[in-house]
N, C-alpha and C positions, 0 to 999 in steps of 0.2 A: 374496434380493430380485431382482426382475426388472430387467434392464438397460434403459437408455434411457427411464427414467420422466420425465426432465426436460422441462419446457416452457419456451418463451421468455417473457421478461418485457419489456414495452414501457412505458417511462416517458416520457410525451409531454407536453412543455411544463409540467412539474409545478412548482408553487410552493406553499410552505406557510408561513403566518404564524400563530403561536399567538395566541389571544385576548389582547388587551391589549398585545401587542408592536408596536413601531413598525417593526421590520425583519423581512424574510423569513428564516426559518431555512433554507429551500431556495428557490432562485430559477431558474426557467426551465430545469429539467433535462430533457434529451432523451437517453435512453440505450436502446439495444436490446440486451438480454442474450440470447444465443442459448441454445437448448435444450441442456442437458448441458454448459454452460460453467461454469468456475470464474472468477467475476467478483468483483473487489474494488473497494470504494470506499476510497480512501486520502486522508487529510487530517488537519489539526491538530484538536485538541479544539474543539468548538463550531462545526464547519463544516457540520453538518447530516447527517452520515453516519447516525447513529441515527434521525433523523427520516425519512430515506429508507427505511430498513429497516422502520420502523413503518408507513409509507405502503404498502409492498408487502405487509406482513403483514395490514393491515386494522385495526390499532390506532388509526390516524389516517386521516382523509380529506383529500385535498389541497384547498387553498384554490382552486387553479386547475389545470387539466390533468387527465390521466387515467392510471391504471395498468391495463394489460391483461396477463393471464396466459393463455398458450395462445390468444391472440386474443380473449379474453373480457374486457369491461370489468368491473372489480372494484368500481366505485362502488356503495355500499350493501350490499356483501357483507362480513359480519363475519369476524373471524379464524378462527373455528371452521368456516366454510363455504368458506374458500379452500384451494387445493391447496398450502398452505405449512406449514412447521413452523419454529419459531424456537429457537435456542440462545442463551441470555442469557449475559452476561459472568460472572454469579455462578453459572451452570449451573442453579440452581433445582432441584436434586435433593432428594428427601425422605430425610433422613439415617437415619431409623428403619426405612425400608422396605428390603427386600432389593433386590439389583440387578435381579432378574427382575421384581419388582413395579414398580420405577421404570420400566423399559423398557416394560412392558405397561400403564402407567397410562392413556395416551391411548386404547389399545384397550379398556380396561375401561370408560372413559367412553362409548365407542361400543357397548358391550354385547357385546363379543367374549368367548366362553367362556374360562374359566381355562386349560384344557388348550391351547387355541390360542394364548393369550397366552404361555404358557411355551415352546411350540414356537418362536414368533417370536423371543422373547428369546434362546433358545439359538442360533438361526440368526444373529441380529444380533451376538451376542457373538463368534461365529466370524468374522464379517465384519470386525469391528474388532480382531481379533487379541487377544481377551480371553476365551478359552473357560474353562468350568469354574467361573465365579464367581457363578453364578445365585443361590445361597443366601446369599452374603455380604451384610452390611450395607454401604451406601454409605459410612458413616463409617469403615469398616475399610480403605477403598481409598486408594491414593496419588493425588496430584493428576492425574497423567497417566491413571490408570485411571478416575477420575471423569470426566475429559474424554471418554474413549471411551464411557462409559456414557451421557453426555448426548447424544453423537452417535447412539448406538444408539436412544435413546428418541425422538429427533427423526425417525429413519428408520422407526421402527416403524409409524407411521401412513401410510407410503408417500406422502410428499409429492412433488410435482413440483419444488418449489423449497424448498431448505433455507437459512434465513437465519441467519447467525452474527454475533453482536454481540461482537467482540473476545474470543473465548472463551479465548485463550491468554495473556491479559495477566497473570494471577495466577501463572503458572508461572515457574520459574527458567529461566535462559538455555538450558542444555543440553536440558532437557525441552521447552522451547518450540521449539527447533530440530528436535528429534526429532518432535514432534507436527505440525510443518509438513509434513514428508514423509508422515506417516501420514494426515493430513487429505486431502492430494492423492491418495494411494493409494486411500482410501475413496471419494472423489468419482469417480475413474476407474472403480472397480469397479461403482458403482451407476448411473452415468449421470444422477444427479439434478443439476439446476441448483443450484450453490452461489452465494449472494451473501454476501460476507464484508466486514465493515468493520473497519478498523484504522487506527491512526496510525503503525504500525511498517512502515517501508519494506521491511525485510528480509522480513517476512511476505508482503507484497503481491507483491514481485518474485519470491520463491521459488515461490509457489504458483499464481499467477493466470495464466489464459489472456490476460485483458485487465484493465486497471485504469482506473478513473476517478479522476483527481486533483481534489480539491475544495479551494477556497480558503475563507478565513474568512467570505466573503460568501455561502456556500451555493451557489456556482457551480461547475460542472464545468469546470475549466480545460483539461483535455486527456483524451482517451479513447484509449488505445493499449495495445500490448503493453509489457511491462516493459523490454525492450531499447530500444524506440523512446523511451519516456519518459526513460530514462537518457541515451541517446546523442543524441536529437533532441528535447529539450524545446521546446514551442511558445511558452511564455511564461516571463517572468522568475521568476514564482512557482514553476512546475514545476521549472525549472532549479535553484532554490535549495532546494526542499523535497525533491526526490527525490535522495538521495545527497548526499555532501559536494561543495561547489563553491566556487571562489574567484570573487568578483564584483569587477570593475573598472569603476566608473562613469565615463562620459565622453561625448564628443560624436563622432558619425560625421563624419570629415573628408573621406573619399573613398570612393566605391563603384565597384567593377568587377564584372563578371559572377561571382557566387558568392562575392565577397570584399568586405570593408570594412576601412578603416583607422580605428581608434578612438583618439582622443586622451584619455589618462587621466593621473592623477597620477603614474603610473609610466612615462610615455612613450607613444608611439604603438604600439598593438598591431595586428597583422594578424590578421584573424578570418575564420572561415567565416560566410557570410551566407545561410543557408538559409531564413530567414524574411523576407528582402527589406527590411531597414531602409534608410532613405534618408539621403542626405547632409544634415548639419545637425541630425539627430535626436539627442535624448538617448537614450543606450543603455547597456547593460551588457555587458561581455565576460566570459564565463564559461570557466573552465578547471578540470578535475578535478584533485585532489591527485596522483593516480597518473600524470597526463599530464605532470607537471613533473619535470625532471631537474636535477641539479647540473651547472653548466657547468664542464667541464674542457678547457682548450685551445680550439680553434676548434669551431664547431658549424654545422650546416646548418639549424638551426631558426631561424625568423623572429623570434621574440620572446625578448629577453634582458633581465633585470632585475637590478640590483644590490640586494642584501638584507643584513640582519644577522640571525643566528640568535637568536631571542628565547627559545625553549624547545625542549627535546628530549623526546620521549616514546617509550620503548622498549616495544613491544607484542608481543614475541615474533617473529612471522613478518615483521613490518615495523617500520620506525622512522618516526615522524611528526615533521616539523620545522615549528615555528611561527616564521614569519619576519616581519620588518618591512621595508617598502620605501616609497620616495616620501614623501608627507606622511602618515605613520602608517598606510599600507595594510597590513592583515594578510593574510598568505598562508600557506596550509597545503600542505605537500607530503608525499607518502608514498613511502618507499623500501623495497624488498624487503630483508630481512635475509639476504642471500645471500653476504656477504663481499666483494662487488664494489664497495661504496660506501666511499669514504675516510672516516675518522673525522672528526666535526664537533664543535665546541664552542660553548657558549652565548657570544654576543658576537662570534663569528667573522664576518667579512665574506665573503659568497659571491655568486656569480652563478648565477641559475637560468635555464633556457631551456625553451620549449615551442613546439610547431609551430602554424601557423595552422590546420591541419586540426583540431587539438584545442582550438581557441579559438572558441567560438560567441558571436556577437553577437545580442542580443535587445533589443527596445524596452524602455525603462525601465518598470517597473510595480511592483506589490505584491511585497514580499519577505517570506517566511515568518519568523516568530519562533521556529518549532519547531526 
């Protein structure tokens, strides 16, 4: 397959409301996906991710706004006329056909001769690291192999944009993790623009160049790289949805350059104020479980809280402590299982500490249930 086939996708002020519905499934989305980019939409079920994918593919037309691919307005252009291919969650492979017939199906519809279809199938099976299975039935393949055949079939028609609707959700954990790396590798080899939707943060963070995080209202809350979404979430929803986070609700009592003091049920917490919350504002202080340490002796960290260990969870490489503090505030902390942490017991009173740099304050807002 030729390199650099990808085209950019411009989603401009797109909103979508289904007939008979009182709410928008997608609301005011503005995203520019670059040519050759691996882009993911991440969000909870029902947030409009699949709707967006169907709008790009042409299975739906937006209620408002426009979709442009390679600079061309797609309004009125059906799925079979767009430079896109779609891989569905259930893969939609034909179980009684051979692998080669499955891969060549789209080419057959376009009138491509059989010999050419077989040649293309062989090339694509090599691309997805699955050589020599052309004559096998799809029903004889493993889940991971079927996944690769679905990708090869999508690539057979040489799309500029490949749309992937949670294609790894049915696989077990180890295979899913392996296929993340394989998908990324295939995308890099082809240069095709990938648009991937998922509710799985690990998938999005591992594979994507950039990610659009969507809330349940069909709004893109933040559009950024994975590390920025994790370390610098712009809203309370993103902070809560992307990775594990501890949330301390309170009121901003004092603001200094780059810093804020937030009064919570666990005391006053010193926080990093990169989003510019104001004094007197309702806010939430967020701190990641891995940023919290058990207090032993004195500490240079600004935030210290008295807790009781409620539950312990041993997870091999790390130990997760579920704590209670203040007026029934739940806190989760994660410790490396490296032998350096003193043994802890359920019901034990402990102090935890974390730095102001690792504590981010954001305006109060919607918190994910996911």
